[in-house]
C-alpha positions in Angstrom: 32.1 25.3 -8.1 31.8 26.0 -12.0 30.6 22.1 -11.6 28.0 22.5 -8.7 26.8 25.0 -11.0 26.5 23.2 -13.9 25.1 20.6 -11.2 22.6 23.6 -10.2 21.8 25.1 -13.6 20.9 21.8 -15.1 18.9 20.7 -12.4 17.6 23.3 -11.3 16.4 24.6 -14.9 14.6 21.3 -15.3 12.5 21.7 -12.2 12.0 25.2 -12.8 10.2 24.5 -16.3 7.9 21.4 -14.7 6.7 24.4 -12.3 6.2 26.8 -15.5 4.3 24.0 -17.3 2.1 23.2 -14.4 1.5 26.6 -13.8 0.8 27.8 -17.3 -1.4 24.7 -17.8 -3.7 26.1 -14.3 -4.2 29.9 -15.8 -4.4 29.1 -19.4 -7.4 26.7 -18.2 -8.5 29.3 -16.0 -8.0 27.4 -13.0 -5.8 29.5 -10.5 -8.2 28.0 -8.0 -5.6 25.5 -7.9 -2.3 27.2 -8.3 -2.0 27.2 -4.1 -2.1 23.7 -4.2 0.9 23.0 -6.6 2.7 25.8 -5.1 2.7 23.2 -1.5 3.5 20.2 -3.0 6.2 22.1 -4.9 7.2 23.5 -1.3 7.1 19.9 0.0 9.5 18.5 -2.6 12.0 21.3 -2.0 11.5 20.7 1.7 11.9 16.5 1.2 15.3 17.5 -1.0 17.0 19.5 1.2 16.2 17.3 3.9 17.7 14.0 2.4 20.7 16.4 2.0 21.1 17.0 5.2 20.6 13.6 6.5 23.5 12.7 4.3 25.4 15.0 5.4 24.9 14.6 9.3 24.9 10.1 8.7 28.4 11.1 7.3 30.0 12.9 10.0 28.5 10.1 12.5 31.0 7.5 10.8 34.6 5.9 10.6 36.5 6.8 8.2 36.3 3.7 6.4 32.2 4.0 6.7 32.8 7.4 5.6 34.2 6.4 2.6 32.2 3.5 1.8 29.3 5.5 1.8 30.5 8.2 0.0 31.7 6.0 -2.7 28.4 3.7 -3.1 26.6 7.6 -3.2 28.6 8.7 -5.7 28.1 5.7 -7.8 24.3 6.4 -6.9 24.2 10.1 -8.3 26.0 8.6 -11.4 23.5 6.3 -12.0 20.7 8.8 -11.5 22.1 11.9 -13.2 22.8 9.1 -16.3 19.2 8.2 -16.4 18.2 11.8 -16.3 20.8 12.8 -19.3 18.8 10.1 -21.6 15.7 10.4 -20.3 15.4 14.0 -20.9 16.8 13.8 -24.4 14.0 10.9 -24.7 10.8 12.8 -23.4 11.8 17.0 -23.8 9.7 17.0 -26.9 6.6 15.3 -24.8 7.0 16.1 -21.1 4.7 19.1 -21.5 1.7 16.9 -22.8 2.0 14.3 -19.9 2.7 16.7 -17.2 -0.3 18.6 -18.0 -2.4 14.7 -18.4 -1.3 14.1 -15.4 -2.5 17.5 -13.5 -5.8 17.3 -15.2 -6.4 13.8 -13.8 -5.2 15.0 -10.5 -7.4 17.7 -10.5 -10.4 15.5 -11.3 -9.4 13.2 -8.1 -9.3 16.0 -5.8 -6.7 18.7 -3.8 -4.4 15.7 -2.3 -3.7 14.4 -5.5 -2.9 18.2 -7.3 -0.2 18.4 -4.1 1.1 15.0 -4.6 1.1 15.1 -8.6 3.2 18.5 -8.1 5.2 16.9 -5.2 6.4 14.0 -7.1 6.9 15.7 -10.2 9.3 18.0 -8.9 10.4 15.3 -6.4 12.0 13.4 -8.6 14.5 16.1 -9.5 14.8 17.1 -6.4 15.7 13.8 -5.2 18.7 13.2 -7.9 19.9 16.9 -7.7 20.1 15.9 -3.5 22.3 12.9 -4.1 24.3 14.2 -7.3 25.1 17.5 -5.2 26.2 16.0 -2.4 28.5 13.5 -4.1 29.7 16.4 -6.1 30.2 18.2 -2.5 32.4 15.5 -1.2 34.0 15.0 -4.8 35.3 19.1 -4.3 36.3 19.1 -0.8 35.3 20.5 2.4 34.9 24.2 1.3 31.8 26.5 0.8 32.5 26.8 -3.4 30.2 23.6 -3.8 27.6 25.0 -2.5 28.2 28.9 -3.6 28.3 28.0 -7.5 25.0 25.1 -6.9 23.0 27.7 -5.8 24.3 30.1 -8.2 23.2 27.3 -10.8 19.8 27.2 -9.0 19.2 31.2 -9.3 20.5 31.7 -13.1 17.8 28.7 -13.4 15.2 30.2 -11.4 15.8 33.9 -13.6 15.7 31.5 -16.6 12.8 29.5 -16.1 10.7 32.7 -15.2 11.7 34.9 -18.2 10.8 32.1 -20.6 7.5 31.6 -19.1 6.9 35.3 -19.4 8.1 35.5 -23.0 11.1 37.4 -22.7 13.9 34.8 -23.5 13.9 32.6 -26.2 15.8 29.4 -25.3 16.3 26.4 -27.6 16.1 24.1 -24.6 16.8 20.9 -27.6 20.0 22.6 -27.6 20.7 23.7 -23.9 20.2 20.0 -22.9 22.3 18.7 -25.2 25.5 20.6 -24.4 25.2 20.5 -20.6 24.1 17.1 -21.2 27.9 16.1 -22.6 29.2 18.6 -19.8 27.5 16.7 -16.7 28.5 13.3 -18.7 32.4 14.6 -17.7 31.5 15.4 -14.4 29.5 12.2 -13.9 32.8 10.9 -15.0 34.8 12.6 -12.4 32.3 11.8 -9.6 32.3 8.5 -10.3 36.2 8.2 -10.5 35.9 9.6 -7.2 33.6 7.0 -6.0 35.6 4.0 -7.0 39.0 5.6 -5.4 36.6 6.2 -2.0 35.6 2.5 -2.0 39.2 1.7 -2.6 40.4 3.7 0.5 37.7 2.3 2.6 39.7 -1.5 1.2 36.4 -2.8 -0.5 38.1 -2.0 -4.1 41.6 -2.9 -5.1 44.5 -1.4 -6.3 44.7 2.1 -3.9 48.6 2.3 -4.4 48.5 1.4 -8.5 49.1 4.8 -10.3 47.7 5.0 -13.8 49.8 8.1 -13.8 51.0 10.9 -11.3 51.1 14.7 -12.4 51.5 16.1 -9.5 54.6 17.8 -10.1 52.7 19.7 -13.5 50.0 20.2 -11.9 50.3 20.4 -8.1 46.5 20.1 -6.9 46.7 23.6 -5.0 47.3 25.6 -8.3 44.8 27.4 -9.9 44.5 25.8 -13.2 44.2 22.0 -10.7 41.6 23.3 -8.3 39.7 24.4 -11.5 40.2 20.7 -13.2 39.0 18.8 -10.0 36.2 21.2 -9.2 35.0 20.8 -13.1 35.8 17.1 -13.6 37.3 15.9 -10.6 40.7 15.3 -12.4 43.3 13.9 -9.4 47.4 14.3 -10.2 47.4 11.1 -9.0 45.1 8.4 -10.8 44.8 4.8 -9.9 44.4 2.4 -12.7 41.1 1.5 -11.9 40.2 5.0 -11.1 41.1 5.7 -14.9 40.1 2.8 -16.8 36.4 3.5 -15.3 36.7 7.3 -16.3 37.8 6.3 -19.8 35.2 3.8 -20.3 32.6 6.3 -18.6 33.1 8.4 -20.8 33.4 6.6 -24.2 30.2 4.4 -23.8 27.9 7.1 -22.2 29.2 10.3 -24.6 29.1 8.0 -27.9 25.2 6.8 -26.8 23.7 10.4 -25.9 25.8 11.5 -29.1 24.7 9.2 -31.3 21.3 10.1 -33.3 18.2 7.7 -32.2 17.4 5.2 -34.9 13.5 6.0 -35.9 11.2 3.2 -37.4 10.2 5.1 -41.1 6.1 5.2 -41.4 4.2 2.9 -43.6 3.7 4.1 -47.1 0.0 4.7 -47.9 -0.1 1.8 -50.3 2.6 -0.5 -48.4 1.4 -2.7 -45.9 0.2 -1.9 -42.6 3.1 -4.1 -40.7 4.3 -0.9 -38.6 0.9 0.1 -37.3 -0.4 3.4 -36.3 1.6 3.6 -32.9 4.8 3.5 -35.2 3.8 6.2 -37.4 3.4 8.3 -33.8 6.7 7.3 -33.2 8.3 8.2 -36.7 6.7 11.6 -36.6 7.7 12.6 -32.4 
């Protein structure tokens, strides 16, 4: 539940902020007549995301055990790729996303009603599709219980409330710190899902080493204990972990976490009296 609540909170807040930016832009520029088109596009994005989740669930139920494991493992790895890209993308464009969205909406309005609907649907749909695949993979890793869905819906609900309060000016949230902290936590969640995906592929016979364990601490951390369930739900920790799972988990965390916490290198702007080898683009990048 906790891991999926984090997914819902993070992804839900991103999508909600996108909607808030679009709505605020239309209200500020006195173009409220475009609001129904934006909301229709948001509704389309939500419907498609829910449809993808249902389609993945129904498709898996119709498969054999080996095919289910192969599909689940593949989707887990794809979901980890999505969330990893999303974490770094948000860190890179977080300061300019409002400008980009407002510019895109301005162009869409000039093109017509359909363009506004499509623009809103794509802006929110990107987050929705990532969320659908990642939630499906996380729910499979957590097991067949209602906990993942409840946690995910709670996270979404909190995200929507936070976005509304931010929009109304009732809450001031340091989004930079928020996305940094949740990004770090999501890296560990993603590492667990990646390890689970590897285990699925091992059970499907696609990857070797299913019976080669790195450790077995089931006597110390029973899978059905409250702390075992907590570790399983948040980090997808398994008391019986294969060598390949452990290696993949460690490598992912070591590489991705290092790259994420490392401050991006910034090029120095050319001095007023110096050469213009950096060009105005470099100066703009530095100011950003």
